[in-house]
C-alpha positions as CSV (number, residue, x, y, z in Angstrom):
1,X,-33.4,19.1,-3.6
2,X,-34.9,16.0,-2.0
3,X,-33.3,13.9,-4.8
4,X,-29.9,15.5,-4.2
5,X,-30.2,14.8,-0.4
6,X,-31.1,11.2,-1.1
7,X,-28.0,10.8,-3.3
8,X,-25.8,12.3,-0.6
9,X,-27.2,10.0,2.0
10,X,-26.4,7.0,-0.2
11,X,-22.7,8.0,-0.4
12,X,-20.8,6.2,2.4
13,X,-17.7,8.5,2.1
14,X,-17.1,12.0,3.3
15,X,-17.9,14.5,0.6
16,X,-16.3,18.0,0.9
17,X,-16.6,21.1,-1.2
18,X,-13.7,23.4,-0.8
19,X,-12.8,26.7,-2.5
20,X,-9.6,27.5,-4.4
21,X,-8.0,29.0,-1.3
22,X,-8.4,25.8,0.7
23,X,-11.4,26.8,2.8
24,X,-14.2,24.4,3.7
25,X,-17.6,25.4,2.0
26,X,-19.7,22.2,2.5
27,X,-19.1,18.9,4.3
28,X,-21.3,15.8,4.1
29,X,-20.1,13.1,6.6
30,X,-22.3,10.0,7.2
31,X,-20.2,9.3,10.3
32,X,-19.5,12.5,12.2
33,X,-17.4,10.4,14.6
34,X,-14.8,10.0,11.9
35,X,-14.2,13.7,11.5
36,X,-11.3,15.4,13.3
37,X,-13.8,18.0,14.6
38,X,-17.5,18.7,14.2
39,X,-18.7,20.1,10.8
40,X,-19.7,23.4,12.4
41,X,-16.1,24.0,13.5
42,X,-14.7,23.4,10.0
43,X,-16.9,25.4,7.7
44,X,-15.3,28.6,6.5
45,X,-12.0,27.7,8.0
46,X,-8.8,26.9,6.0
47,X,-7.5,23.3,5.8
48,X,-4.4,24.3,7.7
49,X,-6.6,25.5,10.6
50,X,-8.5,22.2,10.8
51,X,-6.0,19.4,10.0
52,X,-2.6,18.6,11.5
53,X,0.3,19.9,9.5
54,X,1.2,16.7,7.6
55,X,-2.5,15.9,6.7
56,X,-3.0,19.5,5.6
57,X,0.1,19.4,3.5
58,X,-1.3,16.3,1.6
59,X,-4.7,17.9,1.1
60,X,-3.3,21.3,-0.1
61,X,-0.9,19.5,-2.4
62,X,-3.8,17.6,-3.9
63,X,-5.8,20.8,-4.3
64,X,-2.9,22.5,-6.1
65,X,-2.5,19.6,-8.5
66,X,-6.3,19.5,-9.1
67,X,-6.1,23.2,-10.0
68,X,-3.5,22.2,-12.6
69,X,-4.9,18.9,-13.9
70,X,-8.6,19.1,-13.0
71,X,-8.5,15.8,-11.0
72,X,-6.2,14.0,-8.5
73,X,-6.7,10.5,-7.3
74,X,-5.1,8.2,-4.7
75,X,-3.7,10.6,-2.0
76,X,-3.5,9.2,1.5
77,X,-3.1,10.7,5.0
78,X,-3.5,9.7,8.6
79,X,-5.5,11.4,11.4
80,X,-5.9,10.9,15.1
81,X,-9.7,10.7,15.6
82,X,-11.0,11.0,19.1
83,X,-12.3,7.6,20.3
84,X,-10.9,5.8,17.2
85,X,-7.2,6.3,17.3
86,X,-5.2,6.6,14.1
87,X,-7.3,6.4,11.0
88,X,-6.1,6.4,7.4
89,X,-8.0,8.2,4.6
90,X,-7.8,8.1,0.8
91,X,-8.4,11.4,-0.9
92,X,-9.6,12.2,-4.5
93,X,-10.1,15.8,-5.7
94,X,-11.9,17.1,-8.8
95,X,-12.7,20.6,-10.0
96,X,-16.4,21.2,-9.5
97,X,-18.1,20.9,-12.9
98,X,-15.7,18.2,-14.0
99,X,-12.0,18.0,-14.7
100,X,-12.5,19.9,-18.0
101,X,-14.3,22.8,-16.3
102,X,-12.9,26.2,-17.0
103,X,-10.5,27.7,-14.5
104,X,-12.0,30.7,-12.7
105,X,-11.0,32.9,-9.7
106,X,-13.9,31.6,-7.6
107,X,-13.7,27.9,-8.6
108,X,-14.7,25.2,-6.2
109,X,-13.4,21.6,-5.8
110,X,-15.1,18.4,-4.6
111,X,-13.1,16.1,-2.3
112,X,-14.1,12.5,-1.7
113,X,-12.6,11.2,1.5
114,X,-12.7,7.4,2.2
115,X,-11.7,5.6,5.3
116,X,-9.0,3.1,4.2
117,X,-7.8,2.1,7.7
118,X,-8.6,-1.6,7.2
119,X,-6.6,-1.7,4.0
120,X,-3.6,0.1,5.3
121,X,-3.6,-2.0,8.5
122,X,-3.8,-5.2,6.4
123,X,-1.0,-4.1,4.2
124,X,1.1,-3.2,7.3
125,X,0.5,-6.6,8.8
126,X,1.4,-8.3,5.5
127,X,4.7,-6.4,5.4
128,X,5.4,-7.4,9.0
129,X,4.6,-11.1,8.3
130,X,6.8,-11.0,5.1
131,X,9.7,-9.5,7.1
132,X,9.3,-12.1,9.8
133,X,9.2,-14.9,7.3
134,X,12.3,-13.5,5.5
135,X,14.1,-13.4,8.8
136,X,13.2,-16.9,9.6
137,X,14.2,-18.0,6.1
138,X,17.6,-16.3,6.5
139,X,18.1,-18.0,9.9
140,X,17.2,-21.4,8.4
141,X,19.6,-20.9,5.5
142,X,22.4,-19.9,7.9
143,X,21.7,-23.0,10.0
144,X,21.6,-25.4,7.1
145,X,24.8,-23.9,5.5
146,X,26.7,-24.6,8.7
147,X,25.9,-28.3,8.8
148,X,28.6,-30.8,8.0
149,X,26.0,-32.9,6.1
150,X,25.0,-32.0,2.5
151,X,21.4,-30.7,2.3
152,X,19.2,-30.2,-0.7
153,X,15.5,-29.3,-0.8
154,X,13.1,-30.0,-3.6
155,X,9.8,-28.2,-4.4
156,X,6.6,-30.2,-5.3
157,X,7.6,-30.1,-9.0
158,X,10.8,-31.9,-8.2
159,X,13.2,-29.0,-8.6
160,X,16.0,-28.2,-6.2
161,X,15.2,-24.9,-4.5
162,X,17.8,-24.9,-1.8
163,X,21.2,-26.5,-1.1
164,X,24.1,-25.8,1.2
165,X,27.7,-25.5,0.2
166,X,28.5,-28.9,1.8
167,X,26.1,-30.6,-0.7
168,X,28.1,-29.1,-3.6
169,X,31.3,-30.4,-2.1
170,X,30.1,-33.9,-1.4
171,X,28.4,-34.3,-4.8
172,X,31.1,-32.4,-6.7
173,X,28.5,-30.3,-8.4
174,X,29.1,-26.8,-10.0
175,X,27.1,-23.9,-8.4
176,X,26.0,-23.0,-11.9
177,X,24.0,-26.2,-12.2
178,X,22.3,-25.8,-8.9
179,X,21.5,-22.1,-9.7
180,X,19.2,-23.4,-12.5
181,X,17.1,-25.4,-9.9
182,X,17.7,-28.8,-11.6
183,X,15.6,-31.9,-11.0
184,X,17.2,-35.0,-9.4
185,X,17.3,-36.6,-12.9
186,X,19.3,-33.6,-14.2
187,X,21.7,-33.9,-11.3
188,X,22.2,-37.6,-11.9
189,X,22.7,-37.0,-15.6
190,X,25.4,-34.4,-14.9
191,X,27.2,-36.8,-12.6
192,X,27.1,-39.6,-15.2
193,X,28.5,-37.2,-17.8
194,X,31.3,-36.3,-15.4
195,X,32.1,-40.0,-14.9
196,X,31.0,-40.0,-11.2
197,X,29.5,-43.5,-11.7
198,X,31.4,-46.5,-13.1
């Protein structure tokens, strides 16, 4: 018993035992502050009585799939935690005794719940930054395309990565050539082949 308690204390995630009907049987939470309500108010109650509708739907769906397949990984849901605001959690569910354990009427399931708020927040910030960058890139392309001068940009390897329509017109170059991101030498070779130089 002492060894089991020591193992539990070493687990940083929330560990939950739940019955096949969706009622909480046991909860181990290293940080009670990350629970939607105290452990004493959850034990014996159904998931739908403890969690908001959307989070309960995710958990019960995972439970249903665990009954069918033995194990479910990678589910996610958000909760409003008092004093912490919105927190995101990753959920994995496995039939007690292992995924291959025999299905019984009184079977139990183990749920491992991990706080993934930092990862979700970082991913959201990355999406926002990419959207902002894409918007600025589109604005730059529109601006350059409207110039009366021909513009071409090369990457560090010497390949043309952007050009405006005016550049094609002034240099008398086919769009197909520029679509291949040619080097300056390839552009000059094309012009020589077309007789652009005496």
